[in-house]
C-alpha positions as CSV (number, residue, x, y, z in Angstrom):
1,X,-2.8,130.0,22.9
2,X,-1.4,126.7,24.2
3,X,-1.5,127.8,27.8
4,X,-5.1,129.2,27.5
5,X,-6.3,125.9,25.9
6,X,-4.6,123.9,28.6
7,X,-6.1,126.1,31.3
8,X,-9.6,125.8,29.7
9,X,-9.2,122.0,29.6
10,X,-7.9,121.9,33.2
11,X,-11.0,123.8,34.4
12,X,-13.4,121.7,32.3
13,X,-12.0,118.5,33.7
14,X,-12.0,119.9,37.2
15,X,-15.7,120.5,37.0
16,X,-16.5,117.1,35.4
17,X,-20.2,117.9,35.4
18,X,-20.2,117.6,39.2
19,X,-19.0,114.0,39.3
20,X,-16.7,113.0,42.2
21,X,-15.5,109.9,40.4
22,X,-14.3,110.0,36.8
23,X,-12.7,107.6,34.3
24,X,-8.9,107.4,34.6
25,X,-8.7,108.7,31.0
26,X,-10.3,112.0,32.1
27,X,-8.0,112.2,35.1
28,X,-5.1,111.6,32.7
29,X,-6.3,114.5,30.5
30,X,-6.6,116.7,33.6
31,X,-3.1,116.1,34.7
32,X,-1.8,116.5,31.2
33,X,-3.4,120.0,31.0
34,X,-1.9,120.9,34.4
35,X,1.6,119.7,33.3
36,X,1.3,121.6,30.0
37,X,0.6,124.8,31.9
38,X,3.5,124.2,34.3
39,X,5.8,123.3,31.4
40,X,5.2,126.7,29.9
41,X,5.9,128.3,33.2
42,X,9.0,126.1,34.0
43,X,10.2,125.2,30.6
44,X,13.8,125.2,31.5
45,X,13.5,122.8,34.4
46,X,10.5,120.6,33.8
47,X,9.8,117.6,31.5
48,X,7.2,114.9,32.0
49,X,6.0,111.6,30.6
50,X,2.7,109.8,31.1
51,X,2.3,106.1,30.4
52,X,-1.2,104.8,31.2
53,X,-2.3,101.8,29.1
54,X,-5.5,102.3,27.1
55,X,-6.9,99.2,28.8
56,X,-7.0,101.1,32.1
57,X,-8.5,104.4,30.9
58,X,-12.1,103.4,31.7
59,X,-11.6,102.5,35.3
60,X,-13.0,104.9,37.8
61,X,-10.9,107.2,40.0
62,X,-11.8,110.0,42.4
63,X,-11.2,113.2,40.5
64,X,-8.2,115.3,41.4
65,X,-6.2,112.4,42.6
66,X,-3.1,112.8,40.4
67,X,-2.8,116.6,40.1
68,X,-2.0,117.2,43.8
69,X,0.7,114.5,43.6
70,X,2.2,116.1,40.5
71,X,2.0,119.5,42.1
72,X,3.9,118.2,45.1
73,X,6.5,116.6,42.8
74,X,7.0,119.9,41.1
75,X,7.1,122.2,44.1
76,X,8.9,120.0,46.6
77,X,11.0,118.0,44.2
78,X,11.8,119.5,40.9
79,X,12.0,123.2,41.9
80,X,14.6,122.4,44.5
81,X,16.8,120.5,42.1
82,X,19.5,122.1,39.9
83,X,19.0,121.3,36.3
84,X,16.2,119.6,34.5
85,X,13.6,117.6,36.3
86,X,11.4,114.9,35.1
87,X,8.0,113.9,36.5
88,X,6.8,110.5,35.3
89,X,3.3,108.9,35.7
90,X,3.0,105.2,34.9
91,X,0.0,103.0,35.5
92,X,0.1,99.2,36.0
93,X,-2.6,96.6,35.8
94,X,-1.9,94.4,38.9
95,X,-4.7,91.7,38.6
96,X,-7.2,92.9,41.2
97,X,-5.9,96.5,41.5
98,X,-4.4,99.3,39.6
99,X,-1.2,101.1,40.7
100,X,-0.4,104.5,39.4
101,X,3.1,105.6,40.2
102,X,4.1,109.3,40.2
103,X,7.9,109.8,40.4
104,X,10.2,112.8,40.2
105,X,14.0,113.0,40.1
106,X,14.0,115.9,42.4
107,X,15.8,116.4,45.8
108,X,14.0,113.6,47.6
109,X,13.6,113.4,51.3
110,X,15.6,112.2,54.3
111,X,14.2,109.2,56.1
112,X,13.0,111.5,58.9
113,X,11.2,113.8,56.5
114,X,9.6,110.7,54.8
115,X,8.4,109.4,58.2
116,X,6.9,112.8,59.0
117,X,5.1,112.8,55.7
118,X,3.7,109.4,56.2
119,X,2.6,110.3,59.7
120,X,0.9,113.4,58.4
121,X,-1.0,111.4,55.8
122,X,-1.8,108.2,57.7
123,X,-2.4,109.6,61.2
124,X,-4.6,112.3,62.5
125,X,-2.3,115.2,62.2
126,X,-2.7,118.6,60.7
127,X,0.3,118.6,58.3
128,X,0.4,117.2,54.7
129,X,-3.2,118.4,54.2
130,X,-3.3,118.0,50.4
131,X,-1.9,114.5,50.4
132,X,-4.0,113.5,53.4
133,X,-7.1,114.7,51.6
134,X,-6.2,112.6,48.5
135,X,-5.5,109.5,50.7
136,X,-8.8,109.9,52.6
137,X,-10.8,110.4,49.4
138,X,-9.3,107.3,47.8
139,X,-10.3,105.2,50.9
140,X,-13.8,106.8,51.1
141,X,-14.6,106.1,47.4
142,X,-12.6,102.9,46.9
143,X,-12.4,101.2,50.3
144,X,-9.7,100.5,52.9
145,X,-7.4,98.7,50.4
146,X,-7.0,102.0,48.5
147,X,-4.6,104.8,49.3
148,X,-1.2,106.3,48.8
149,X,2.2,104.8,49.4
150,X,5.4,107.0,49.7
151,X,9.0,106.2,49.0
152,X,11.9,108.6,48.7
153,X,15.6,108.8,48.8
154,X,17.4,112.0,49.6
155,X,19.1,113.4,46.5
156,X,17.4,110.9,44.2
157,X,13.7,111.8,44.1
158,X,10.3,110.7,45.4
159,X,7.8,108.0,44.3
160,X,4.1,108.1,45.3
161,X,2.0,105.1,44.4
162,X,-1.8,105.3,44.1
163,X,-3.4,101.9,44.9
164,X,-6.9,101.4,43.6
165,X,-9.0,98.2,43.5
166,X,-10.5,97.4,40.1
């Protein structure tokens, strides 16, 4: 029942009545539904926390911005780690912009892998398709100052920051 409800919520938020840009609060509900589904599936290895202040929930964000980041954190970070993994989503009010940070305590990336990821997202390459799509949609809807920033340390985890102008 829990998984069916989460899946129903996930699909409802995915459709968003055809809107391409939705309130951050709706995006938060979307990613919560996704994480609930994945937690049922990976209950032994996945835990998560979401901390987005209520004051930021009305700000617009392109839909399906956070879910692909969380999916990458799960499949490329947590699943490759032995033991329990944690995905954290924290949003910050930074005067003229909002930063939403998605972190995992998974396997992380080497410096070379991180540079390849950045090149795939920021340059005209065919790899990192999902992340490149998110980055380009952020810039399309929110301007050149929006986008994704990547940090990672091998053996420690990965952090992706979504930068959005208010």
